[in-house]
N, C-alpha and C positions, 0 to 999 in steps of 0.2 A: 383368637379368630377373625376372617375376614369377612364385611358385612356389607351392603347396599344402605344407602340413607333414608332410603322408603322401606326396606325391610331386609332380613337374612337373603342371602343368597341361596335359592333351590336350584340343584341340577338335578333332572331324574331320568335314571337308567331302567327303562324296563325292558322286557323280553321273554321268551318262553324261557324253560329249564334247563337248567345245565349249558345255558349261553354263556357265562361266565361275567354276570352280573355284577354279586358280590365282592370279586379279588378285583373287577375291574374298578370298581365303583371305590374300593378300598386305596386305589393306587392312586384316581383322578382326584380322591380326597387328600391323600397326602401332599398331593404337586400344587394343588390350588389354597393349602392351608383351610381347610372345612374340615367339618366331623363326619364321618361315613356312617349312614344309619342303615340297618339289612331291614327292611319292611318284613320278609319273610323268617324272620328272626323272632317277629313276634308271634306270627301262625305258630312255628315252632314250639314258641314256650307257653301259647295256649294249650296247644295237644298234650306239652309234657305235663302239666297243671291237672287236662282231663284223665290223663292215662292213669292216672294216681288216684284215680276216683275209683277202678278195682273193675269196672263195667268193661264190656266188648263194645266197640265204637259203634259197631252196628245196631246197640241199644241208644247211643246219646241223640238225645234232641238239643237243638240249638238254644234252648233254654239253657239246659245243662251246662253247655259248653260258653255262653255268653256268662253265666256266672262263675264259671272258672276265669274266666278272662280279666276280672277284677282283681284276680290276684297278679295280676302281673303288671308289670312297670318297666322304663328304661332307663338306666343312667348313666349320663355325660362323663368320657374320659376325655384322656387327652385327645387323641382322634377317630375315637368313633363310640357307639354307645354299647353298654352292656345290659344282657338280660335280665328281669330279676323277678322270680317268683317267691311272695311271700317277702319279700325286702332283701333275699338271699340268690345271688351270681349262683345262673344255672346252665351257663354255656356250655359245659363239657355234657350235662343232663340232653340237651334238646338236638346234638347230631347223632342220638342212635339210631338203630333200624327203625325202632317202634315207633318213632317220631316220623322220619323219612316216612314210613307206607301209609303212615294214616293224615299227614298233614293236607294234603288234598281235599278231604273230607271237611275239615276244617275251614279250610281258605272258600269254600264254594258256599257259606253259611252267608245270607245278606247280611245278617244282624250284628254278625261276629263281623265281618270289612267293615261295616258302618265304624263301631267301635275300634277296629284297628285303627282306619283310615282319620279319625277324631285325635288317638291318639300322636301318630306319624304329622299331622297339623301342627297340633298344639307344640310339640316338639319342637317344629320348624319356626315356630312364632319367636322362637327365642334364640336360636341356634343357625347358624349358615351350613348347611348341609348339601352332602350328596345324598340321594337316597335310592334304594333300588328296590324293583319290584315286579309287580303285574299291570297296576294302572295306575302309577303313581305319576302318569303326565294326563292321564285323560280324568280320573275319580278324584284323586287326592286335589293332585297342585295342576289345574287347567292352563293356570298362569304364569307357570313357571317359565323363567327365561332360556333355557336350555332344556329341550327333551332329548332323548336318545334313545332308537329302538335298535338296540341291539340281537343279534340275530348269527346264526352259522348252520348248516347243512346236520340233520339228526347226527348223523354218522360221526362229523368232527364232533359234535357236541358229547355224542359218546366215547368218543377215544378221549378226548380231553379228561374227563369225567374217571374214566378207568385207569389211566396216568397218573393222575392225581390220588386216587384209591390206592394203586398197587404199587403207583412208584415205576414201575415198565411198563413196556408195550403192549396191549392185549392181544390174545389170540384169536386168531378171525371168530371162533366159537362167540367169546367173549366180548366182543363187539357187535355180532349180528345180535345177542340178546337185549346188549345194553341199548343200538339203537330200536329196536322192537319198544323195548320200555319205554324210551322216550317217546316216540310216537306215538303209544299210548296215551301218556302224561299231556302232551300237546291237543290230542283230543278232547281227554278231560277238562284242560283246562283254559281252552280255546274262547270260554265265553268272557271271560275277564284275563284272557290276554290279548290285549287288540293294542294297537301302537295310536297313539294321538294323533290327528290330522297333521298336526304340525310338527311333529317330531323329525328328527334327523335318521334315518336309518341307515346302519352301521353294519354293514355283513361282513364279520370278523373270520370268514372259513378259511379263506389264505392269510388271515395277519399275523403277526405274533401279537402278546399282549402288550409290549412294547409299543409298538406302533396303534394299535388302537386306543391305548391310555395319551397320546401323546394327540392322537387325534380329537378327541376329545375334550382336552384340557384347552387346546386351540380353539374350539369351537367357545367354551365358558369363558375366556379371555376374551373375544372378540363379543361375546354376550355383557360380561361384566364392565 
């Protein structure tokens, strides 16, 4: 793994839901020979842990979610990190609809966010990483050498998400519904989804993924 003499290299990629942060970060990390850390994966794992408690999400307290978070860890692999619950790999379980529909509730809890941010910082202390999330370049790594704010129009994000989910072009009705859901999510997430003042904005609405990856890699090599 590549690293800097002062500290391991950290590249942050933030942006709204479905902006392609995770997939782009994975490709950037591979090109730079770094590990990819998906901070959203940690929130999903915490949500999965709390769902196993049996209570409806509207009954959850922040303290109960924080208690569930302490069962969560991440394990380094060759190119990324694996989510662990009670020491067991739970990657498949955290991608289900129940977690997806509830994770925003968990991600808004201040003490839970502080716990996740501490885990991400501790991971970056010993690993050079490309990390994606909502506030990686602001609250978590304000001194990161490269901060990218990845965005695209809601309709384009909706189209990409539907193609990824279904493997086909979406219908007009599907696209409208998904776009409305993403706009609702953007409004809900706005408090913790703000770019760092020194972030590089990259609007990918008209870009291919290869083009956006190449641009971020170029920026990272300039700063490395």
